[in-house]
C-alpha positions in Angstrom: 91.0 110.7 96.9 93.9 110.0 99.3 96.5 112.5 98.1 97.3 115.6 99.7 97.4 118.3 96.8 100.5 120.0 98.4 102.5 116.7 97.8 102.2 117.2 94.1 104.3 120.3 94.1 108.1 119.6 94.2 109.1 120.1 97.8 112.4 121.4 99.3 114.4 118.9 101.0 115.3 121.0 104.1 114.0 119.4 107.2 112.7 116.3 105.4 115.0 113.8 107.1 117.0 116.0 109.4 118.0 119.6 109.6 120.5 120.9 107.2 120.9 118.0 105.1 121.8 118.4 101.4 119.5 117.8 98.5 119.8 114.5 96.7 122.4 114.5 93.9 124.6 117.1 95.7 128.0 115.6 96.2 130.9 118.2 96.9 130.6 119.2 100.2 127.2 117.7 101.0 126.3 117.1 104.7 125.4 113.7 105.5 121.7 112.7 105.3 120.2 110.3 107.7 117.1 108.1 106.5 115.4 105.3 108.4 113.6 102.3 106.8 111.0 100.4 108.9 111.0 96.6 108.5 109.7 94.1 110.9 111.1 91.7 113.6 114.2 89.8 112.6 113.6 86.3 111.2 111.2 87.3 108.5 111.7 88.5 104.9 110.7 92.2 105.7 113.9 92.6 107.9 116.2 91.1 105.3 114.7 92.7 102.4 114.8 96.1 104.2 118.5 95.6 105.0 119.0 95.0 101.3 117.1 98.1 100.1 119.0 100.3 102.7 122.4 98.8 101.7 121.7 99.6 98.0 120.4 103.1 98.6 123.4 103.9 100.8 126.1 102.6 98.4 124.6 104.6 95.6 124.4 107.9 97.6 127.5 107.9 99.7 126.5 111.0 101.8 123.3 109.2 102.8 123.2 106.8 105.9 120.3 104.5 105.5 119.1 102.4 108.4 116.9 99.6 108.2 115.0 99.5 111.5 113.4 96.5 113.2 109.8 97.2 114.1 106.6 95.2 114.8 105.7 95.3 111.2 103.3 97.1 108.9 100.8 98.5 111.4 103.7 100.1 113.5 105.3 101.3 110.3 102.3 103.0 108.9 101.7 104.8 112.1 105.3 105.9 112.5 105.6 107.2 109.0 102.6 109.4 109.7 104.1 110.6 112.8 107.4 111.6 111.0 109.4 108.9 113.1 110.3 106.9 109.8 111.1 108.0 106.3 110.3 104.9 104.4 108.8 101.5 105.2 107.9 98.1 104.1 104.4 97.1 104.4 101.9 94.5 103.4 99.7 95.8 100.8 96.6 94.5 102.3 97.1 96.2 105.6 97.8 99.5 103.8 94.9 99.1 101.7 92.7 99.4 104.8 94.8 101.9 106.4 94.6 104.4 103.7 90.8 103.9 103.7 90.5 104.2 107.6 88.7 100.8 107.7 88.7 97.7 109.6 89.9 98.9 112.8 92.0 102.0 111.5 90.6 105.0 113.4 91.0 107.4 110.4 92.5 107.3 106.8 96.3 107.2 107.0 98.2 109.6 104.7 100.5 106.9 103.3 101.4 106.4 99.6 103.0 103.6 97.6 106.5 103.9 96.3 107.2 100.3 94.8 105.4 97.1 94.5 107.7 94.3 95.8 107.6 90.5 96.4 104.2 88.6 96.7 103.1 87.1 100.1 101.8 83.8 99.0 99.9 82.1 102.0 97.7 79.4 102.9 96.2 77.1 105.6 98.4 74.2 106.6 96.9 71.3 108.7 98.0 67.9 109.7 96.9 65.2 107.4 94.8 63.5 110.2 93.1 66.7 111.3 89.8 66.2 109.6 90.0 69.5 108.1 89.2 69.3 104.3 88.1 73.0 103.7 88.5 76.3 105.1 84.9 75.8 106.5 86.3 72.9 108.6 88.2 75.3 110.7 85.0 76.0 112.7 85.6 75.2 116.3 89.3 74.5 115.9 92.5 76.3 117.2 94.1 78.0 114.3 97.3 80.0 114.2 96.5 83.3 112.3 100.0 85.2 112.7 101.9 87.2 115.3 99.9 89.2 117.6 99.9 92.8 116.6 101.2 92.0 113.0 97.9 92.7 111.3 97.6 89.3 109.6 93.7 89.6 110.3 93.5 92.2 107.4 93.9 89.6 104.9 93.1 86.2 106.9 89.7 87.6 108.0 88.3 88.4 104.4 89.3 85.1 103.3 87.6 83.0 106.0 84.7 85.3 105.9 84.3 84.8 102.2 84.3 81.1 102.7 81.3 81.5 105.1 83.2 81.4 108.4 82.8 84.0 111.0 85.9 85.2 112.7 84.8 83.9 116.1 83.8 80.6 114.7 87.4 79.3 115.5 89.8 80.1 118.3 92.7 82.2 116.8 96.2 81.6 118.1 98.9 84.2 117.8 102.4 83.5 117.1 105.4 83.5 114.6 105.6 81.2 111.6 108.3 79.2 113.4 106.1 78.9 116.5 103.0 77.8 114.4 105.1 75.0 113.0 105.7 73.8 116.6 102.2 74.2 117.5 101.1 72.0 114.5 103.8 69.4 115.4 102.6 68.9 118.9 99.0 69.0 118.3 98.4 72.4 120.1 97.0 73.9 116.8 94.7 72.3 114.1 95.8 74.6 111.4 98.1 77.5 110.8 98.1 80.3 108.2 101.7 80.4 106.8 103.3 82.2 103.8 105.6 84.6 102.5 107.9 84.5 99.4 108.1 81.1 97.6 109.4 78.8 98.9 108.6 79.9 102.4 110.9 78.6 105.2 108.2 77.7 107.7 106.2 75.6 105.2 109.4 73.8 104.2 109.9 73.0 107.7 106.4 72.0 108.3 106.2 69.5 105.2 109.6 68.2 106.0 109.0 67.3 109.4 105.5 65.7 109.4 102.5 64.6 107.4 100.7 67.7 106.6 98.5 69.1 103.7 97.4 72.3 102.2 93.8 73.3 102.7 92.4 74.4 99.4 90.7 77.5 98.7 87.3 77.3 97.1 87.8 78.0 93.5 84.7 80.4 93.2 85.5 82.2 96.5 89.1 82.6 95.4 88.1 84.4 92.3 85.6 86.4 94.1 88.3 87.6 96.5 90.5 88.6 93.5 87.7 90.4 92.0 86.9 92.3 95.4 90.2 93.4 96.5 93.0 94.7 94.4 95.7 93.2 96.9 94.7 89.5 96.3 96.2 87.9 93.3 96.2 84.3 92.0 99.4 82.5 92.8 100.2 79.0 91.7 102.7 77.0 94.0 104.2 74.6 91.5 104.2 70.9 92.3 107.4 69.9 94.0 108.0 73.2 95.7 107.6 71.7 99.1 108.4 68.2 100.3 105.4 65.9 99.5 103.7 68.3 97.3 102.7 66.1 94.3 100.5 68.7 92.5 100.3 72.4 91.7 98.4 74.3 94.5 96.2 77.2 93.5 96.9 79.7 96.2 96.7 83.3 96.8 99.2 86.2 96.9 97.4 87.9 100.1 99.2 91.3 99.9 102.4 91.7 98.4 105.4 93.6 100.2 105.5 97.1 99.0 107.7 100.1 99.9 105.6 103.0 101.3 106.1 106.6 102.5 104.2 109.2 104.1 101.9 111.4 101.8 104.1 114.5 103.1 107.4 112.9 102.0 109.1 115.5 99.5 108.6 114.6 95.9 112.3 115.1 95.2 113.5 112.8 97.7 110.9 109.9 96.8 111.8 110.3 93.2 115.6 109.8 93.9 115.0 107.0 96.1 112.8 105.2 93.6 115.3 106.0 90.7 118.2 104.5 93.0 116.3 101.2 93.8 115.4 100.8 90.2 118.8 101.3 88.8 120.3 99.2 91.7 117.7 96.3 91.5 120.4 93.8 90.4 122.4 94.5 93.6 119.2 94.1 95.7 118.9 90.6 94.1 122.3 89.8 95.2 121.3 90.3 98.8 117.7 88.8 98.7 115.8 86.9 96.1 112.7 89.1 96.5 114.8 91.6 94.7 113.5 89.8 91.6 110.2 91.6 92.0 111.7 95.0 91.1 110.9 94.5 87.3 109.0 96.5 84.9 105.8 94.2 85.0 105.6 94.6 89.0 106.9 97.7 90.5 104.0 99.9 89.5 101.4 97.2 90.0 98.3 98.6 91.7 97.4 97.0 95.2 94.9 99.5 96.1 97.2 102.2 97.5 97.8 105.3 95.5 101.5 106.0 94.5 103.6 108.9 95.6 104.0 111.8 93.2 107.9 111.5 93.3 107.6 107.7 92.4 105.2 108.4 89.7 107.6 111.2 88.1 110.5 108.6 87.9 108.1 105.8 86.5 106.9 108.1 83.9 110.6 109.1 82.8 111.4 105.5 82.7 108.4 104.5 80.6 107.1 102.2 83.4 103.9 104.1 84.3 100.5 103.1 83.2 98.7 106.3 82.9 95.4 104.5 83.7 96.6 104.6 87.3 96.7 108.2 87.4 92.9 108.7 86.7 92.3 110.1 90.2 95.8 111.8 90.4 95.4 115.6 91.0 98.9 116.0 89.6 
């Protein structure tokens, strides 16, 4: 439904990422190829993981120069991929899910496809122990940090609060980085904050180390409903002892895994080669960031609701990693 039939044909690489560049695999006399990979602002996992991916690709293909570019995050990355300003990007799969469907604020369906599913984004509401907030419904009338302005956190936070019976305007959303959110909790400017990322998450460790805070539980039935309704939501248990003062397992949510995406128009051969390089270099990615552990056979092709690029599918099939059930609507 979201694929361009032309993307299923093997594409020539001339002009894909700069005029006159040599096709992947060509070595002797090959011209240097420049690729850009959109990440997010410095300080978060996207920026570091993007740098790791860029390094590993560049090491494997000496004639390629791959630059990890700091951006405002997923929404900007998707728009710049479509505009041809980026070759690859990291994105939150919840935001991409709505983007490729043209829903929840996207003005039209965005022609973007998945290349590789990466690390989970395990997030939750955190609140001071004396806030009186016992459930997500108790956020009504309170000041709640929901993420950085323009980052798109509302794409996964909003379904969560609405499924718990809370309208988006029932509380006052505050916008800021995770580090800022911890400060707002500490000085009483916010009653709760939505924090998360790869486990353990630095901001949650900081908050739980510096004050008497607790996790706001998800209603079990609502949590299961969200998982059933949206493919980007997944159960995620945070084991006891992960954070200071956490005495029991916490039944949380992966609210949209990080994934690597490309424009639908990206040449099949280019995406095939990139996917192959990252798979074969996954151990080197881990050396640079723990999120590289997500590059394994049980995760890279995991369906988060965004169709995969034909070039990625071609490699995964060759490697025996592809689930043909995911190709039911694939015109290839």
